[in-house]
Biopython code that builds the backbone (N, CA, C, O; Angstrom):
import numpy as np
from Bio.PDB.StructureBuilder import StructureBuilder

atoms = [
    (1, "MET", "N", (-13.611, -18.384, 2.078)),
    (1, "MET", "CA", (-12.438, -18.962, 1.458)),
    (1, "MET", "C", (-12.237, -18.408, 0.046)),
    (1, "MET", "O", (-11.108, -18.145, -0.367)),
    (2, "LYS", "N", (-13.320, -18.236, -0.680)),
    (2, "LYS", "CA", (-13.213, -17.700, -2.035)),
    (2, "LYS", "C", (-12.683, -16.271, -2.012)),
    (2, "LYS", "O", (-11.983, -15.844, -2.931)),
    (3, "SER", "N", (-13.022, -15.539, -0.957)),
    (3, "SER", "CA", (-12.583, -14.158, -0.866)),
    (3, "SER", "C", (-11.057, -14.064, -0.757)),
    (3, "SER", "O", (-10.449, -13.173, -1.352)),
    (4, "ARG", "N", (-10.440, -14.970, -0.008)),
    (4, "ARG", "CA", (-8.979, -14.954, 0.117)),
    (4, "ARG", "C", (-8.318, -15.207, -1.226)),
    (4, "ARG", "O", (-7.351, -14.533, -1.580)),
    (5, "TRP", "N", (-8.827, -16.163, -1.966)),
    (5, "TRP", "CA", (-8.252, -16.454, -3.267)),
    (5, "TRP", "C", (-8.452, -15.289, -4.222)),
    (5, "TRP", "O", (-7.589, -15.011, -5.055)),
    (6, "ALA", "N", (-9.571, -14.614, -4.108)),
    (6, "ALA", "CA", (-9.811, -13.452, -4.967)),
    (6, "ALA", "C", (-8.812, -12.344, -4.661)),
    (6, "ALA", "O", (-8.295, -11.708, -5.580)),
    (7, "TRP", "N", (-8.534, -12.104, -3.376)),
    (7, "TRP", "CA", (-7.570, -11.066, -3.004)),
    (7, "TRP", "C", (-6.164, -11.451, -3.428)),
    (7, "TRP", "O", (-5.406, -10.600, -3.894)),
    (8, "CYS", "N", (-5.800, -12.721, -3.275)),
    (8, "CYS", "CA", (-4.484, -13.184, -3.716)),
    (8, "CYS", "C", (-4.331, -13.017, -5.221)),
    (8, "CYS", "O", (-3.276, -12.598, -5.698)),
    (9, "LEU", "N", (-5.375, -13.341, -5.964)),
    (9, "LEU", "CA", (-5.350, -13.179, -7.409)),
    (9, "LEU", "C", (-5.241, -11.707, -7.792)),
    (9, "LEU", "O", (-4.525, -11.364, -8.733)),
    (10, "LEU", "N", (-5.942, -10.838, -7.072)),
    (10, "LEU", "CA", (-5.880, -9.405, -7.344)),
    (10, "LEU", "C", (-4.470, -8.864, -7.110)),
    (10, "LEU", "O", (-3.976, -8.075, -7.916)),
    (11, "VAL", "N", (-3.819, -9.269, -6.030)),
    (11, "VAL", "CA", (-2.459, -8.815, -5.750)),
    (11, "VAL", "C", (-1.496, -9.358, -6.802)),
    (11, "VAL", "O", (-0.596, -8.642, -7.242)),
    (12, "LEU", "N", (-1.672, -10.602, -7.205)),
    (12, "LEU", "CA", (-0.814, -11.184, -8.234)),
    (12, "LEU", "C", (-0.959, -10.446, -9.561)),
    (12, "LEU", "O", (0.039, -10.180, -10.231)),
    (13, "ILE", "N", (-2.176, -10.116, -9.943)),
    (13, "ILE", "CA", (-2.411, -9.368, -11.182)),
    (13, "ILE", "C", (-1.775, -7.986, -11.093)),
    (13, "ILE", "O", (-1.181, -7.510, -12.061)),
    (14, "ALA", "N", (-1.900, -7.335, -9.927)),
    (14, "ALA", "CA", (-1.295, -6.013, -9.753)),
    (14, "ALA", "C", (0.223, -6.080, -9.877)),
    (14, "ALA", "O", (0.834, -5.197, -10.478)),
    (15, "LEU", "N", (0.835, -7.116, -9.316)),
    (15, "LEU", "CA", (2.286, -7.261, -9.429)),
    (15, "LEU", "C", (2.706, -7.550, -10.864)),
    (15, "LEU", "O", (3.740, -7.060, -11.319)),
    (16, "LEU", "N", (1.916, -8.339, -11.576)),
    (16, "LEU", "CA", (2.237, -8.622, -12.973)),
    (16, "LEU", "C", (2.096, -7.384, -13.846)),
    (16, "LEU", "O", (2.847, -7.204, -14.805)),
    (17, "ILE", "N", (1.140, -6.537, -13.515)),
    (17, "ILE", "CA", (0.973, -5.304, -14.276)),
    (17, "ILE", "C", (2.097, -4.328, -13.954)),
    (17, "ILE", "O", (2.554, -3.600, -14.836)),
    (18, "ALA", "N", (2.549, -4.302, -12.698)),
    (18, "ALA", "CA", (3.575, -3.350, -12.278)),
    (18, "ALA", "C", (4.974, -3.749, -12.723)),
    (18, "ALA", "O", (5.839, -2.883, -12.849)),
    (19, "SER", "N", (5.223, -5.028, -12.964)),
    (19, "SER", "CA", (6.589, -5.476, -13.261)),
    (19, "SER", "C", (7.183, -4.864, -14.539)),
    (19, "SER", "O", (8.372, -4.547, -14.525)),
    (20, "PRO", "N", (6.450, -4.677, -15.632)),
    (20, "PRO", "CA", (7.073, -4.018, -16.790)),
    (20, "PRO", "C", (7.458, -2.576, -16.505)),
    (20, "PRO", "O", (8.457, -2.088, -17.033)),
    (21, "PHE", "N", (6.677, -1.883, -15.673)),
    (21, "PHE", "CA", (7.005, -0.503, -15.343)),
    (21, "PHE", "C", (8.269, -0.429, -14.500)),
    (21, "PHE", "O", (9.069, 0.494, -14.650)),
    (22, "VAL", "N", (8.448, -1.406, -13.610)),
    (22, "VAL", "CA", (9.676, -1.452, -12.811)),
    (22, "VAL", "C", (10.868, -1.712, -13.714)),
    (22, "VAL", "O", (11.918, -1.091, -13.549)),
    (23, "ALA", "N", (10.717, -2.623, -14.665)),
    (23, "ALA", "CA", (11.805, -2.912, -15.599)),
    (23, "ALA", "C", (12.106, -1.691, -16.469)),
    (23, "ALA", "O", (13.270, -1.411, -16.759)),
    (24, "LEU", "N", (11.080, -0.972, -16.882)),
    (24, "LEU", "CA", (11.280, 0.231, -17.687)),
    (24, "LEU", "C", (12.007, 1.300, -16.892)),
    (24, "LEU", "O", (12.913, 1.957, -17.406)),
    (25, "ALA", "N", (11.611, 1.475, -15.635)),
    (25, "ALA", "CA", (12.276, 2.475, -14.799)),
    (25, "ALA", "C", (13.729, 2.096, -14.547)),
    (25, "ALA", "O", (14.593, 2.966, -14.446)),
    (26, "ALA", "N", (13.997, 0.797, -14.446)),
    (26, "ALA", "CA", (15.367, 0.352, -14.209)),
    (26, "ALA", "C", (16.226, 0.499, -15.462)),
    (26, "ALA", "O", (17.442, 0.656, -15.355)),
    (27, "SER", "N", (15.621, 0.450, -16.641)),
    (27, "SER", "CA", (16.404, 0.503, -17.871)),
    (27, "SER", "C", (16.643, 1.923, -18.371)),
    (27, "SER", "O", (17.470, 2.124, -19.261)),
    (28, "GLU", "N", (15.947, 2.905, -17.825)),
    (28, "GLU", "CA", (16.123, 4.284, -18.283)),
    (28, "GLU", "C", (17.334, 4.908, -17.600)),
    (28, "GLU", "O", (17.326, 5.152, -16.394)),
    (29, "HIS", "N", (18.366, 5.160, -18.387)),
    (29, "HIS", "CA", (19.575, 5.784, -17.874)),
    (29, "HIS", "C", (19.987, 6.886, -18.838)),
    (29, "HIS", "O", (19.653, 6.855, -20.022)),
    (30, "HIS", "N", (20.716, 7.853, -18.310)),
    (30, "HIS", "CA", (21.143, 8.971, -19.139)),
    (30, "HIS", "C", (22.650, 9.155, -19.016)),
    (30, "HIS", "O", (23.220, 8.942, -17.946)),
    (31, "GLY", "N", (23.293, 9.550, -20.108)),
    (31, "GLY", "CA", (24.702, 9.922, -20.095)),
    (31, "GLY", "C", (25.632, 8.764, -19.794)),
    (31, "GLY", "O", (25.428, 7.648, -20.272)),
    (32, "GLU", "N", (26.657, 9.036, -18.999)),
    (32, "GLU", "CA", (27.689, 8.052, -18.708)),
    (32, "GLU", "C", (27.184, 6.914, -17.839)),
    (32, "GLU", "O", (27.727, 5.809, -17.877)),
    (33, "ALA", "N", (26.160, 7.176, -17.068)),
    (33, "ALA", "CA", (25.647, 6.135, -16.161)),
    (33, "ALA", "C", (25.092, 4.946, -16.940)),
    (33, "ALA", "O", (25.007, 3.843, -16.400)),
    (34, "ALA", "N", (24.715, 5.154, -18.197)),
    (34, "ALA", "CA", (24.132, 4.062, -18.975)),
    (34, "ALA", "C", (25.157, 2.989, -19.319)),
    (34, "ALA", "O", (24.794, 1.828, -19.505)),
    (35, "THR", "N", (26.418, 3.357, -19.406)),
    (35, "THR", "CA", (27.432, 2.384, -19.792)),
    (35, "THR", "C", (28.101, 1.717, -18.605)),
    (35, "THR", "O", (28.795, 0.715, -18.778)),
    (36, "SER", "N", (27.915, 2.236, -17.425)),
    (36, "SER", "CA", (28.617, 1.671, -16.276)),
    (36, "SER", "C", (27.719, 0.729, -15.491)),
    (36, "SER", "O", (26.493, 0.828, -15.538)),
    (37, "GLU", "N", (28.343, -0.171, -14.780)),
    (37, "GLU", "CA", (27.608, -1.109, -13.930)),
    (37, "GLU", "C", (26.914, -0.375, -12.797)),
    (37, "GLU", "O", (25.832, -0.775, -12.367)),
    (38, "ALA", "N", (27.525, 0.695, -12.309)),
    (38, "ALA", "CA", (26.932, 1.458, -11.207)),
    (38, "ALA", "C", (25.617, 2.094, -11.641)),
    (38, "ALA", "O", (24.697, 2.209, -10.831)),
    (39, "GLY", "N", (25.510, 2.509, -12.895)),
    (39, "GLY", "CA", (24.279, 3.123, -13.392)),
    (39, "GLY", "C", (23.132, 2.135, -13.427)),
    (39, "GLY", "O", (22.002, 2.470, -13.072)),
    (40, "ILE", "N", (23.422, 0.915, -13.855)),
    (40, "ILE", "CA", (22.384, -0.116, -13.907)),
    (40, "ILE", "C", (21.951, -0.484, -12.490)),
    (40, "ILE", "O", (20.760, -0.626, -12.216)),
    (41, "GLY", "N", (22.916, -0.636, -11.602)),
    (41, "GLY", "CA", (22.592, -0.960, -10.209)),
    (41, "GLY", "C", (21.787, 0.144, -9.544)),
    (41, "GLY", "O", (20.871, -0.128, -8.768)),
    (42, "GLU", "N", (22.130, 1.386, -9.850)),
    (42, "GLU", "CA", (21.398, 2.516, -9.265)),
    (42, "GLU", "C", (19.953, 2.553, -9.771)),
    (42, "GLU", "O", (19.033, 2.854, -9.010)),
    (43, "GLY", "N", (19.760, 2.249, -11.046)),
    (43, "GLY", "CA", (18.404, 2.235, -11.591)),
    (43, "GLY", "C", (17.543, 1.153, -10.960)),
    (43, "GLY", "O", (16.379, 1.384, -10.634)),
    (44, "ILE", "N", (18.121, -0.023, -10.789)),
    (44, "ILE", "CA", (17.386, -1.121, -10.160)),
    (44, "ILE", "C", (17.079, -0.782, -8.706)),
    (44, "ILE", "O", (16.001, -1.092, -8.199)),
    (45, "LYS", "N", (18.039, -0.143, -8.043)),
    (45, "LYS", "CA", (17.833, 0.261, -6.648)),
    (45, "LYS", "C", (16.693, 1.276, -6.531)),
    (45, "LYS", "O", (15.850, 1.169, -5.640)),
    (46, "ARG", "N", (16.672, 2.250, -7.424)),
    (46, "ARG", "CA", (15.605, 3.260, -7.394)),
    (46, "ARG", "C", (14.247, 2.646, -7.719)),
    (46, "ARG", "O", (13.231, 3.025, -7.136)),
    (47, "ALA", "N", (14.234, 1.694, -8.657)),
    (47, "ALA", "CA", (12.982, 1.008, -8.993)),
    (47, "ALA", "C", (12.493, 0.199, -7.803)),
    (47, "ALA", "O", (11.292, 0.146, -7.538)),
    (48, "GLY", "N", (13.409, -0.426, -7.088)),
    (48, "GLY", "CA", (13.041, -1.163, -5.881)),
    (48, "GLY", "C", (12.483, -0.253, -4.804)),
    (48, "GLY", "O", (11.529, -0.608, -4.111)),
    (49, "TYR", "N", (13.086, 0.934, -4.665)),
    (49, "TYR", "CA", (12.559, 1.904, -3.701)),
    (49, "TYR", "C", (11.127, 2.304, -4.060)),
    (49, "TYR", "O", (10.253, 2.371, -3.195)),
    (50, "GLY", "N", (10.902, 2.568, -5.343)),
    (50, "GLY", "CA", (9.559, 2.948, -5.774)),
    (50, "GLY", "C", (8.544, 1.843, -5.563)),
    (50, "GLY", "O", (7.424, 2.090, -5.117)),
    (51, "LEU", "N", (8.944, 0.618, -5.888)),
    (51, "LEU", "CA", (8.051, -0.523, -5.699)),
    (51, "LEU", "C", (7.763, -0.743, -4.219)),
    (51, "LEU", "O", (6.625, -1.017, -3.839)),
    (52, "GLY", "N", (8.785, -0.623, -3.389)),
    (52, "GLY", "CA", (8.592, -0.792, -1.943)),
    (52, "GLY", "C", (7.686, 0.279, -1.360)),
    (52, "GLY", "O", (6.827, -0.013, -0.529)),
    (53, "ALA", "N", (7.877, 1.515, -1.794)),
    (53, "ALA", "CA", (7.028, 2.600, -1.302)),
    (53, "ALA", "C", (5.587, 2.412, -1.752)),
    (53, "ALA", "O", (4.656, 2.643, -0.981)),
    (54, "GLY", "N", (5.403, 1.995, -2.996)),
    (54, "GLY", "CA", (4.050, 1.750, -3.495)),
    (54, "GLY", "C", (3.358, 0.619, -2.757)),
    (54, "GLY", "O", (2.171, 0.710, -2.441)),
    (55, "LEU", "N", (4.096, -0.448, -2.481)),
    (55, "LEU", "CA", (3.518, -1.558, -1.725)),
    (55, "LEU", "C", (3.210, -1.144, -0.294)),
    (55, "LEU", "O", (2.182, -1.534, 0.259)),
    (56, "ALA", "N", (4.094, -0.355, 0.309)),
    (56, "ALA", "CA", (3.862, 0.085, 1.688)),
    (56, "ALA", "C", (2.574, 0.894, 1.792)),
    (56, "ALA", "O", (1.793, 0.703, 2.724)),
    (57, "LEU", "N", (2.354, 1.780, 0.856)),
    (57, "LEU", "CA", (1.154, 2.611, 0.905)),
    (57, "LEU", "C", (-0.075, 1.872, 0.391)),
    (57, "LEU", "O", (-1.154, 1.993, 0.970)),
    (58, "GLY", "N", (0.073, 1.116, -0.678)),
    (58, "GLY", "CA", (-1.077, 0.424, -1.269)),
    (58, "GLY", "C", (-1.632, -0.681, -0.390)),
    (58, "GLY", "O", (-2.847, -0.794, -0.226)),
    (59, "LEU", "N", (-0.759, -1.494, 0.174)),
    (59, "LEU", "CA", (-1.242, -2.598, 1.004)),
    (59, "LEU", "C", (-1.836, -2.115, 2.327)),
    (59, "LEU", "O", (-2.792, -2.702, 2.834)),
    (60, "THR", "N", (-1.265, -1.039, 2.887)),
    (60, "THR", "CA", (-1.875, -0.508, 4.114)),
    (60, "THR", "C", (-3.237, 0.113, 3.815)),
    (60, "THR", "O", (-4.160, 0.011, 4.623)),
    (61, "GLY", "N", (-3.361, 0.753, 2.659)),
    (61, "GLY", "CA", (-4.663, 1.301, 2.284)),
    (61, "GLY", "C", (-5.696, 0.211, 2.057)),
    (61, "GLY", "O", (-6.853, 0.355, 2.453)),
    (62, "LEU", "N", (-5.284, -0.878, 1.423)),
    (62, "LEU", "CA", (-6.181, -2.007, 1.196)),
    (62, "LEU", "C", (-6.614, -2.637, 2.518)),
    (62, "LEU", "O", (-7.795, -2.923, 2.717)),
    (63, "ALA", "N", (-5.665, -2.849, 3.411)),
    (63, "ALA", "CA", (-5.987, -3.458, 4.707)),
    (63, "ALA", "C", (-6.889, -2.546, 5.532)),
    (63, "ALA", "O", (-7.792, -3.022, 6.219)),
    (64, "THR", "N", (-6.651, -1.246, 5.468)),
    (64, "THR", "CA", (-7.497, -0.314, 6.210)),
    (64, "THR", "C", (-8.911, -0.302, 5.663)),
    (64, "THR", "O", (-9.871, -0.240, 6.430)),
    (65, "GLY", "N", (-9.051, -0.358, 4.356)),
    (65, "GLY", "CA", (-10.389, -0.397, 3.762)),
    (65, "GLY", "C", (-11.169, -1.631, 4.176)),
    (65, "GLY", "O", (-12.362, -1.555, 4.469)),
    (66, "ILE", "N", (-10.488, -2.764, 4.197)),
    (66, "ILE", "CA", (-11.153, -4.001, 4.616)),
    (66, "ILE", "C", (-11.552, -3.912, 6.088)),
    (66, "ILE", "O", (-12.667, -4.285, 6.453)),
    (67, "ALA", "N", (-10.637, -3.415, 6.938)),
    (67, "ALA", "CA", (-10.932, -3.306, 8.369)),
    (67, "ALA", "C", (-12.073, -2.335, 8.624)),
    (67, "ALA", "O", (-12.966, -2.622, 9.422)),
    (68, "GLN", "N", (-12.052, -1.188, 7.953)),
    (68, "GLN", "CA", (-13.106, -0.200, 8.185)),
    (68, "GLN", "C", (-14.458, -0.694, 7.688)),
    (68, "GLN", "O", (-15.487, -0.361, 8.277)),
    (69, "SER", "N", (-14.477, -1.471, 6.633)),
    (69, "SER", "CA", (-15.769, -1.976, 6.164)),
    (69, "SER", "C", (-16.386, -2.921, 7.188)),
    (69, "SER", "O", (-17.591, -2.869, 7.437)),
    (70, "LYS", "N", (-15.577, -3.773, 7.772)),
    (70, "LYS", "CA", (-16.106, -4.708, 8.770)),
    (70, "LYS", "C", (-16.472, -3.998, 10.075)),
    (70, "LYS", "O", (-17.506, -4.287, 10.677)),
    (71, "ILE", "N", (-15.623, -3.074, 10.503)),
    (71, "ILE", "CA", (-15.910, -2.328, 11.733)),
    (71, "ILE", "C", (-17.134, -1.441, 11.540)),
    (71, "ILE", "O", (-17.973, -1.334, 12.435)),
    (72, "GLY", "N", (-17.238, -0.806, 10.381)),
    (72, "GLY", "CA", (-18.369, 0.073, 10.122)),
    (72, "GLY", "C", (-19.700, -0.660, 10.085)),
    (72, "GLY", "O", (-20.695, -0.175, 10.624)),
    (73, "SER", "N", (-19.720, -1.821, 9.454)),
    (73, "SER", "CA", (-20.979, -2.565, 9.398)),
    (73, "SER", "C", (-21.376, -3.085, 10.781)),
    (73, "SER", "O", (-22.558, -3.087, 11.128)),
    (74, "ALA", "N", (-20.399, -3.523, 11.565)),
    (74, "ALA", "CA", (-20.714, -3.959, 12.934)),
    (74, "ALA", "C", (-21.139, -2.771, 13.789)),
    (74, "ALA", "O", (-22.018, -2.894, 14.642)),
    (75, "GLY", "N", (-20.510, -1.619, 13.555)),
    (75, "GLY", "CA", (-20.872, -0.419, 14.311)),
    (75, "GLY", "C", (-22.284, 0.047, 14.013)),
    (75, "GLY", "O", (-22.996, 0.475, 14.921)),
    (76, "ILE", "N", (-22.702, -0.028, 12.761)),
    (76, "ILE", "CA", (-24.075, 0.354, 12.409)),
    (76, "ILE", "C", (-25.068, -0.592, 13.063)),
    (76, "ILE", "O", (-26.128, -0.166, 13.522)),
    (77, "GLY", "N", (-24.726, -1.880, 13.106)),
    (77, "GLY", "CA", (-25.597, -2.837, 13.796)),
    (77, "GLY", "C", (-25.712, -2.524, 15.276)),
    (77, "GLY", "O", (-26.790, -2.632, 15.861)),
    (78, "ALA", "N", (-24.581, -2.132, 15.887)),
    (78, "ALA", "CA", (-24.610, -1.776, 17.310)),
    (78, "ALA", "C", (-25.403, -0.494, 17.529)),
    (78, "ALA", "O", (-26.123, -0.374, 18.520)),
    (79, "LEU", "N", (-25.279, 0.463, 16.617)),
    (79, "LEU", "CA", (-26.022, 1.726, 16.754)),
    (79, "LEU", "C", (-27.520, 1.522, 16.591)),
    (79, "LEU", "O", (-28.314, 2.252, 17.185)),
    (80, "ALA", "N", (-27.910, 0.539, 15.795)),
    (80, "ALA", "CA", (-29.332, 0.261, 15.625)),
    (80, "ALA", "C", (-29.952, -0.224, 16.932)),
    (80, "ALA", "O", (-31.123, 0.034, 17.209)),
    (81, "GLU", "N", (-29.153, -0.927, 17.728)),
    (81, "GLU", "CA", (-29.660, -1.410, 19.006)),
    (81, "GLU", "C", (-29.512, -0.395, 20.124)),
    (81, "GLU", "O", (-30.373, -0.306, 20.999)),
    (82, "ASN", "N", (-28.407, 0.387, 20.106)),
    (82, "ASN", "CA", (-28.154, 1.344, 21.185)),
    (82, "ASN", "C", (-27.517, 2.604, 20.596)),
    (82, "ASN", "O", (-26.310, 2.623, 20.354)),
    (83, "PRO", "N", (-28.301, 3.651, 20.363)),
    (83, "PRO", "CA", (-27.767, 4.869, 19.753)),
    (83, "PRO", "C", (-26.752, 5.613, 20.625)),
    (83, "PRO", "O", (-26.071, 6.511, 20.131)),
    (84, "LYS", "N", (-26.636, 5.266, 21.889)),
    (84, "LYS", "CA", (-25.682, 5.938, 22.768)),
    (84, "LYS", "C", (-24.233, 5.542, 22.466)),
    (84, "LYS", "O", (-23.309, 6.144, 23.014)),
    (85, "LEU", "N", (-24.024, 4.560, 21.619)),
    (85, "LEU", "CA", (-22.677, 4.076, 21.309)),
    (85, "LEU", "C", (-22.008, 4.837, 20.163)),
    (85, "LEU", "O", (-20.984, 4.387, 19.648)),
    (86, "ILE", "N", (-22.559, 5.967, 19.757)),
    (86, "ILE", "CA", (-22.051, 6.685, 18.586)),
    (86, "ILE", "C", (-20.583, 7.093, 18.745)),
    (86, "ILE", "O", (-19.816, 6.997, 17.787)),
    (87, "GLY", "N", (-20.185, 7.539, 19.916)),
    (87, "GLY", "CA", (-18.803, 7.953, 20.152)),
    (87, "GLY", "C", (-17.836, 6.785, 20.034)),
    (87, "GLY", "O", (-16.766, 6.908, 19.438)),
    (88, "ASN", "N", (-18.220, 5.659, 20.604)),
    (88, "ASN", "CA", (-17.365, 4.473, 20.522)),
    (88, "ASN", "C", (-17.228, 3.979, 19.091)),
    (88, "ASN", "O", (-16.144, 3.575, 18.670)),
    (89, "VAL", "N", (-18.323, 4.010, 18.345)),
    (89, "VAL", "CA", (-18.285, 3.525, 16.965)),
    (89, "VAL", "C", (-17.408, 4.436, 16.108)),
    (89, "VAL", "O", (-16.632, 3.950, 15.285)),
    (90, "ILE", "N", (-17.523, 5.742, 16.290)),
    (90, "ILE", "CA", (-16.687, 6.672, 15.522)),
    (90, "ILE", "C", (-15.214, 6.456, 15.851)),
    (90, "ILE", "O", (-14.370, 6.478, 14.955)),
    (91, "LEU", "N", (-14.901, 6.250, 17.113)),
    (91, "LEU", "CA", (-13.528, 5.995, 17.519)),
    (91, "LEU", "C", (-12.994, 4.691, 16.910)),
    (91, "LEU", "O", (-11.863, 4.643, 16.425)),
    (92, "LEU", "N", (-13.804, 3.653, 16.941)),
    (92, "LEU", "CA", (-13.369, 2.370, 16.398)),
    (92, "LEU", "C", (-13.193, 2.407, 14.878)),
    (92, "LEU", "O", (-12.331, 1.715, 14.336)),
    (93, "VAL", "N", (-13.997, 3.201, 14.200)),
    (93, "VAL", "CA", (-13.843, 3.323, 12.750)),
    (93, "VAL", "C", (-12.594, 4.144, 12.411)),
    (93, "VAL", "O", (-11.974, 3.917, 11.371)),
    (94, "ALA", "N", (-12.222, 5.086, 13.265)),
    (94, "ALA", "CA", (-11.070, 5.949, 12.992)),
    (94, "ALA", "C", (-9.734, 5.275, 13.319)),
    (94, "ALA", "O", (-8.702, 5.683, 12.785)),
    (95, "ILE", "N", (-9.727, 4.276, 14.163)),
    (95, "ILE", "CA", (-8.462, 3.644, 14.571)),
    (95, "ILE", "C", (-7.697, 3.037, 13.398)),
    (95, "ILE", "O", (-6.480, 3.216, 13.345)),
    (96, "PRO", "N", (-8.323, 2.333, 12.456)),
    (96, "PRO", "CA", (-7.529, 1.769, 11.345)),
    (96, "PRO", "C", (-6.858, 2.820, 10.457)),
    (96, "PRO", "O", (-5.925, 2.490, 9.725)),
    (97, "GLU", "N", (-7.304, 4.061, 10.505)),
    (97, "GLU", "CA", (-6.672, 5.104, 9.703)),
    (97, "GLU", "C", (-5.215, 5.310, 10.090)),
    (97, "GLU", "O", (-4.415, 5.766, 9.272)),
    (98, "THR", "N", (-4.861, 4.979, 11.329)),
    (98, "THR", "CA", (-3.469, 5.138, 11.746)),
    (98, "THR", "C", (-2.557, 4.204, 10.951)),
    (98, "THR", "O", (-1.380, 4.508, 10.753)),
    (99, "VAL", "N", (-3.085, 3.085, 10.500)),
    (99, "VAL", "CA", (-2.275, 2.158, 9.711)),
    (99, "VAL", "C", (-1.893, 2.808, 8.381)),
    (99, "VAL", "O", (-0.753, 2.675, 7.935)),
    (100, "VAL", "N", (-2.825, 3.501, 7.751)),
    (100, "VAL", "CA", (-2.514, 4.182, 6.489)),
    (100, "VAL", "C", (-1.528, 5.311, 6.717)),
    (100, "VAL", "O", (-0.631, 5.528, 5.902)),
    (101, "ILE", "N", (-1.685, 6.030, 7.817)),
    (101, "ILE", "CA", (-0.748, 7.114, 8.113)),
    (101, "ILE", "C", (0.656, 6.554, 8.310)),
    (101, "ILE", "O", (1.627, 7.139, 7.831)),
    (102, "LEU", "N", (0.775, 5.426, 9.012)),
    (102, "LEU", "CA", (2.083, 4.807, 9.194)),
    (102, "LEU", "C", (2.634, 4.287, 7.871)),
    (102, "LEU", "O", (3.838, 4.378, 7.630)),
    (103, "GLY", "N", (1.776, 3.743, 7.011)),
    (103, "GLY", "CA", (2.215, 3.315, 5.686)),
    (103, "GLY", "C", (2.722, 4.483, 4.856)),
    (103, "GLY", "O", (3.702, 4.351, 4.123)),
    (104, "PHE", "N", (2.055, 5.626, 4.972)),
    (104, "PHE", "CA", (2.501, 6.832, 4.268)),
    (104, "PHE", "C", (3.858, 7.281, 4.784)),
    (104, "PHE", "O", (4.722, 7.668, 3.998)),
    (105, "VAL", "N", (4.053, 7.234, 6.085)),
    (105, "VAL", "CA", (5.336, 7.630, 6.671)),
    (105, "VAL", "C", (6.449, 6.700, 6.198)),
    (105, "VAL", "O", (7.540, 7.157, 5.856)),
    (106, "ILE", "N", (6.176, 5.402, 6.180)),
    (106, "ILE", "CA", (7.179, 4.442, 5.709)),
    (106, "ILE", "C", (7.501, 4.688, 4.238)),
    (106, "ILE", "O", (8.669, 4.672, 3.850)),
    (107, "ALA", "N", (6.474, 4.917, 3.415)),
    (107, "ALA", "CA", (6.708, 5.189, 1.990)),
    (107, "ALA", "C", (7.533, 6.464, 1.808)),
    (107, "ALA", "O", (8.412, 6.522, 0.948)),
    (108, "PHE", "N", (7.250, 7.471, 2.611)),
    (108, "PHE", "CA", (8.000, 8.736, 2.543)),
    (108, "PHE", "C", (9.454, 8.502, 2.954)),
    (108, "PHE", "O", (10.368, 9.065, 2.350)),
    (109, "MET", "N", (9.671, 7.679, 3.973)),
    (109, "MET", "CA", (11.028, 7.367, 4.400)),
    (109, "MET", "C", (11.776, 6.571, 3.339)),
    (109, "MET", "O", (12.967, 6.794, 3.125)),
    (110, "ILE", "N", (11.088, 5.643, 2.671)),
    (110, "ILE", "CA", (11.736, 4.852, 1.629)),
    (110, "ILE", "C", (12.147, 5.743, 0.461)),
    (110, "ILE", "O", (13.259, 5.617, -0.051)),
    (111, "LEU", "N", (11.262, 6.638, 0.039)),
    (111, "LEU", "CA", (11.572, 7.497, -1.103)),
    (111, "LEU", "C", (12.589, 8.570, -0.748)),
    (111, "LEU", "O", (13.263, 9.102, -1.631)),
    (112, "GLY", "N", (12.707, 8.893, 0.524)),
    (112, "GLY", "CA", (13.693, 9.878, 0.944)),
    (112, "GLY", "C", (15.060, 9.270, 1.178)),
    (112, "GLY", "O", (16.017, 9.993, 1.452)),
    (113, "ALA", "N", (15.171, 7.943, 1.076)),
    (113, "ALA", "CA", (16.463, 7.282, 1.295)),
    (113, "ALA", "C", (17.419, 7.606, 0.154)),
    (113, "ALA", "O", (16.986, 7.752, -0.989)),
    (114, "PRO", "N", (18.700, 7.720, 0.444)),
    (114, "PRO", "CA", (19.669, 8.067, -0.628)),
    (114, "PRO", "C", (19.876, 6.944, -1.604)),
    (114, "PRO", "O", (20.652, 7.083, -2.549)),
]
sb = StructureBuilder()
sb.init_structure("model")
sb.init_model(0)
sb.init_chain("A")
sb.init_seg("    ")
for serial, (resi, resn, name, xyz) in enumerate(atoms, 1):
    if name == "N":
        sb.init_residue(resn, " ", resi, " ")
    sb.init_atom(name, np.array(xyz, "f"), 0.0, 1.0, " ", f" {name:<3s}", serial, name[0])
structure = sb.get_structure()
């Protein structure tokens, strides 16, 4: 139970640290766009894209790390009892990596959006 609260606190701290950077990115405008409403909206939109892409990649990486740590420790325990399970353990440890790859693809799609 304490672990869940620690992770929630860590995510909250990360969001609090990231929020000034998002505001800074939204406030940086050049030329005529700085005086128009469209320029401010575009900056906020781009900051949202960056924040969304960062969350997509960061949270999938965090979840994959947690999953691989649990799968890896259970796999080592299984290998200690039966060394013939090496192929299965390697496969099971590699499966969560697909989540990070999908998170990377989503982040790439978000940043490539117009």
